[in-house]
C-alpha positions in Angstrom: 0.0 0.0 0.0 1.4 3.4 -1.0 0.2 7.0 -1.0 -0.1 7.8 -4.7 -1.2 11.4 -4.7 -2.4 14.1 -2.4 -4.0 17.5 -2.9 -4.0 20.5 -0.6 -6.4 23.5 -0.6 -6.2 26.7 1.3 -3.1 25.8 3.2 -0.5 28.6 3.5 1.0 29.3 0.1 -0.6 26.1 -1.3 -4.0 27.4 -2.3 -4.8 24.5 -4.6 -2.0 22.0 -5.4 -1.8 18.3 -6.3 1.2 16.2 -5.4 2.0 12.9 -7.2 4.2 10.5 -5.2 6.8 8.2 -6.7 6.6 4.4 -5.8 9.7 4.5 -3.6 10.5 8.0 -2.5 9.5 11.6 -3.4 11.8 14.6 -3.0 10.4 18.2 -2.9 12.9 20.6 -4.6 12.4 24.3 -5.1 13.6 27.8 -4.1 13.0 29.3 -0.7 9.3 30.2 0.0 8.0 27.9 -2.8 6.0 25.7 -0.4 8.3 22.7 0.3 8.0 23.1 4.1 4.3 23.8 3.9 3.7 20.6 1.9 5.5 18.4 4.4 4.1 20.3 7.5 0.5 19.6 6.1 1.1 15.9 6.6 2.2 16.5 10.2 -0.9 18.6 11.0 -3.5 16.5 9.3 -2.2 13.1 10.3 -0.3 13.7 13.6 -0.4 16.8 15.7 -3.6 18.5 14.5 -2.2 21.7 16.0 -3.4 24.2 13.4 -2.8 28.0 13.7 -4.8 30.8 12.1 -2.0 31.5 9.7 -2.1 28.0 8.3 -5.0 29.4 6.2 -4.0 31.0 2.9 -3.8 34.8 3.0 -6.8 35.1 0.7 -8.8 32.8 3.1 -7.8 35.0 6.1 -9.6 37.8 4.2 -12.7 35.6 3.9 -12.6 34.9 7.6 -12.5 38.6 8.4 -15.3 39.2 5.9 -17.4 36.6 7.6 -16.8 38.3 11.0 -18.0 41.6 9.6 -21.2 40.3 8.1 -24.7 41.1 9.4 -26.4 38.2 11.2 -28.7 37.4 8.3 -26.1 37.8 5.6 -24.9 34.5 4.0 -22.8 35.9 1.2 -19.5 34.7 2.7 -18.8 31.2 4.0 -16.0 30.4 6.4 -13.2 28.6 4.5 -11.7 25.2 5.4 -8.2 23.7 4.9 -8.5 20.4 3.0 -6.3 17.5 2.2 -7.2 14.6 -0.1 -5.2 11.4 0.2 -5.2 8.6 -2.3 -3.7 5.2 -1.5 -3.1 2.4 -3.9 -4.1 -1.1 -2.6 -4.0 -4.7 -3.6 -7.7 -5.7 -3.0 -6.8 -9.3 -2.7 -4.4 -8.7 0.2 -5.2 -5.3 1.8 -9.0 -5.1 1.5 -9.5 -5.7 5.2 -7.0 -3.0 6.4 -8.7 -0.3 4.3 -12.3 -1.5 4.6 -13.4 1.6 6.6 -12.1 3.8 3.7 -14.1 2.0 1.0 -17.3 3.9 0.2 -18.7 1.2 -2.1 -17.7 -2.4 -1.2 -19.3 -3.8 -4.4 -17.0 -1.7 -6.7 -13.8 -3.1 -8.1 -11.0 -0.8 -7.0 -7.3 -0.6 -6.6 -7.2 2.9 -4.9 -9.0 4.4 -1.9 -9.2 8.1 -1.0 -9.9 10.1 2.2 -10.7 13.8 2.5 -9.7 15.6 5.7 -11.1 19.0 6.3 -10.2 21.5 9.1 -13.4 23.4 9.3 -15.7 25.4 11.6 -17.9 23.4 14.0 -20.7 26.0 14.4 -20.3 29.2 12.5 -23.2 31.0 14.3 -21.7 30.2 17.7 -18.3 31.5 16.5 -19.8 34.7 15.1 -21.8 35.3 18.3 -18.8 34.8 20.6 -16.7 37.1 18.4 -19.3 39.8 18.5 -19.6 39.5 22.2 -15.8 39.7 22.7 -15.4 42.7 20.3 -18.7 44.6 20.1 -19.2 47.4 17.6 -17.7 50.7 18.5 -19.0 54.2 18.0 -17.2 54.4 14.7 -19.2 51.4 13.4 -16.2 49.0 13.5 -14.8 46.5 15.9 -11.4 46.8 17.7 -10.2 43.5 16.3 -11.0 41.3 13.3 -12.2 37.7 13.4 -8.8 36.3 12.4 -7.3 38.0 15.5 -10.0 36.5 17.7 -9.2 33.1 16.3 -5.5 33.6 16.9 -6.1 34.0 20.7 -5.0 31.0 22.8 -7.1 27.9 22.2 -9.7 29.8 20.2 -9.0 28.1 16.8 -9.3 24.6 18.2 -12.4 25.6 20.2 -14.3 26.5 17.0 -12.6 24.4 14.3 -12.0 20.7 14.1 -11.2 17.9 11.6 -13.8 16.1 9.6 -13.3 13.0 7.5 -14.9 11.6 4.4 -14.1 8.6 2.1 -13.8 9.5 -1.5 -15.5 7.8 -4.4 -14.2 8.6 -7.9 -17.2 8.0 -10.2 -15.3 9.0 -13.3 -17.3 12.2 -13.7 -16.7 13.6 -10.2 -15.3 12.8 -6.8 -18.0 12.2 -4.2 -17.3 12.5 -0.5 -19.0 10.2 2.0 -18.8 11.4 5.7 -16.9 9.2 8.2 -17.0 8.8 11.9 -14.0 10.9 13.1 -12.8 8.4 15.7 -12.9 5.5 13.2 -11.2 7.6 10.5 -8.3 8.6 12.8 -7.8 5.0 13.9 -7.8 3.7 10.3 -5.3 6.4 9.1 -3.0 5.9 12.1 -2.8 2.2 11.3 -2.1 2.9 7.6 0.2 5.9 7.5 3.2 6.7 9.7 4.5 10.3 9.8 8.0 10.9 11.2 10.0 14.2 11.1 13.6 15.1 11.6 13.4 18.8 12.0 16.0 21.1 10.5 19.1 21.5 12.7 22.6 22.8 12.4 24.4 20.0 14.2 23.8 16.2 14.2 25.5 14.0 16.9 25.5 10.3 17.3 
């Protein structure tokens, strides 16, 4: 079983990218600030630490977050963005069917690849908006002292209002359909299938 491809949306500089993986190893090469670290960090955040920060959202999505915070209560013109990762894994159905069973949306279909979508998204947008408005009420000049992105950057706020959701992916040929998964089951399955290890950048290496 191998990861064959992954896509990232709204993550730092990587607003919409797809990464193809080689059978044995894949090396990211590029100039500074081209997104190499962002691409690898995404795997740590989605599959291991889950410790997202407000600036993990792309700059343009930060603007959408602030626009949402400034909307009237009945305005639905702006939706809060999510950070998304799609993972596709090649499988041998004769050998590995059982280990990926929870990721298969249609057990009757013949397949050699399974996919999962992980989204870091808001739990309850109305609750978030209400709490933000209470924390930073409108001033006499008609504005608020801080924007919504600042509110979400305060300690523990982002994890209080945002969480990970999981879906299995079904490629029908015409479109990719997402089927919601139980988060605990999804986390357990992914942890058993994918291992993420990091050696962080350092100036000196000893024994």
